[in-house]
N, C-alpha and C positions, 0 to 999 in steps of 0.2 A: 504494500500500500504506500510505503514511503516514496517509491519511484514515481508514483502519480504526482505527488506534491513537489518532488524535487526536480522533475523534468522541466527543462527550459530550453529555449532556442539558443543554440550555440552558433556563433558567427565567426569564430576563430578556432581553427583546428591545428593540432600538432601534426607532424609528418609521421608519427608513430603508426605502424601498420595495424590494421584490424584483422584478427584471425578469421580463417574460413569457418571455424567452429562458432565464433561469435556471430558471424553473418547468418549462418544456418539457424542458430537459436533465435535471432531477431526475426528472420522470415517465418520461422515456425510459430512464433508468437503472433505474427500478423495473421497467419492461417487459422489461428484459434479465435479470431474475431467473429462476432455474430454477423450474419448476413441475411438479408431479407429472403425468405423462402429457401434459405441455404444455397442460394445461387452462386455465392463466392465469385463475383464478377471481376476479379482482379487477375492481372498478369504482371510480371516484373521483368526488368532487365537490370542486372547488376554490373556496374562499371567501376573499375579501380584505377588508381594512378599507374602509369602516366597517361593512359588513354583519357581519363576523366578531364585532365587539364586541357588537352587538345579540344575535347568536345565543349567544355565550358568556354574556351576562347571563341569558338565558332558561335555559340549562343550569345556571348557578349557582343561580338561583332554584329550579329543580326539585330540585337536589341538596340544598338546605336541608331537604328533607323526608326525606332518607335517615336510616337508623339512625345514632346518634351515633358508632359505631365506624368508620364509613366516611365520614361527612359531611365532616370537616375536610380530608382530603387531596384528596377529589374537588372540593370547592369551591375549594381552592387551585389545582388544575389548570385549572379553568374561568376563574379569575381571570387566570392566565398566558395562557390562550388569548385572552382579551380584549385582550391587548397585543401579540400576534404579528401581523405583517403579513399572513401567509398561513397557511391551514390546508388540508391535503389530507385530506378525509374518505375513508376506505377502507371498501369494502363487499365482502363475500363473496357472490358472486352464485350460488353453487351451493347446492343443497338441503342443509340441515343434517342431514337424515335419511339422507343418502347414506352408504354404507359407506366412502366415500372422504373423509368430512368432515375427519378429522384431517390427511390429506394436503393437502386444500385449505387448511386453517388454516396448515400449515407453508409452503405456497406463498405465501400472503398475507404471512406474516412475512418471507420472503425479499424480496418486493416492497417492503415498507416499509423493511427494512434497506438495500437498495440505494439507495433514495431518500435515506435519512439519510446514507449514506456519500457520495453525490454532492453533497448539500448541503454537507457538510464540505469536499469537494475544491474547491468553488466559493467557499469562505470564508464560508459561511453556517452558522448553527446550526440545530439541530432538537430537538424534544421529541416523542417517541413517546408518545401518550396513550391508554392502555387504559381510562382512567376514563370514556370515552364510553359504555362498556358499561353503566354505572350508570344511564344515561338513554337507552338505545338506542331504545326505541319513541318517546319524546318527540322525540328527535333526528331520527328519520325524518320525523316530522310537521313539525318546524320546517324541515328541509331540503327537504321536499316530495318525498321519495323513497318508493318502495314497499317498500324493504328498509332495515333498520337498519344504521348503520355499525358496524364491528367495531373500528375504531381511528381515531385522528386524528393526523396528523403536522403539528406546527407548524413553520414555516420562517421564518427571519429572521436579521438580523444581531444578534449577541450584544451586549448592553449590560453592560459591566463583565465580571467574571470569574465563571464558574460554579464551584461547588465540584465538584471532581473526586473520583470514587469509586475506591477501590482494587478492582481486578479480581482474581479468583482466578488462580492460576498453573496450568498444565496438570497438574502433579503432584498437585494437590489434587482433580482431577476423576476420577481412576482408581478404579473400583470395586474393593473389597477382593477379593483372590484373583488379580488380574491385575497383571503388572508394568507399568511405565510406558508401554511402547510396543507392547503388543499380544500378548505371549506370556503363556502361563499358567504 
């Protein structure tokens, strides 16, 4: 349970390698995630250094052509990606026109979160990158896949200390008209 509360986004990775055993455990934890109707709509591609640096550079170069309001943070994400030891690219294999599309998206989110929590429990850091969506078609081409990734999870040992964000407390989440714990 501590890993849930200790998990945070790591934006600086050391060059210390991550073992195959740790990657297998992380992916296995993802596979244990709940999925709507047990569809398990996820697929992955794992990329390590030095290939990851070359890919991140290509993504960075493509992101330079994005509109200015999105360019900076996306380029920063790909710069971080270039320094991570491992990236797990996550794909949604189900048809996006399906009526169950949002359920599949939720399932993929649970898959990614389980992997991030397991990484934390193993003493590793992670960064969930949604910015891959900004270059998704190009990423599919660079990765050599027939479908585009919907997320990327960077994995590695944290270098230094990451800035920790303050999370909302449960009382701040309740919709007006309901009391704190479910009665109206």
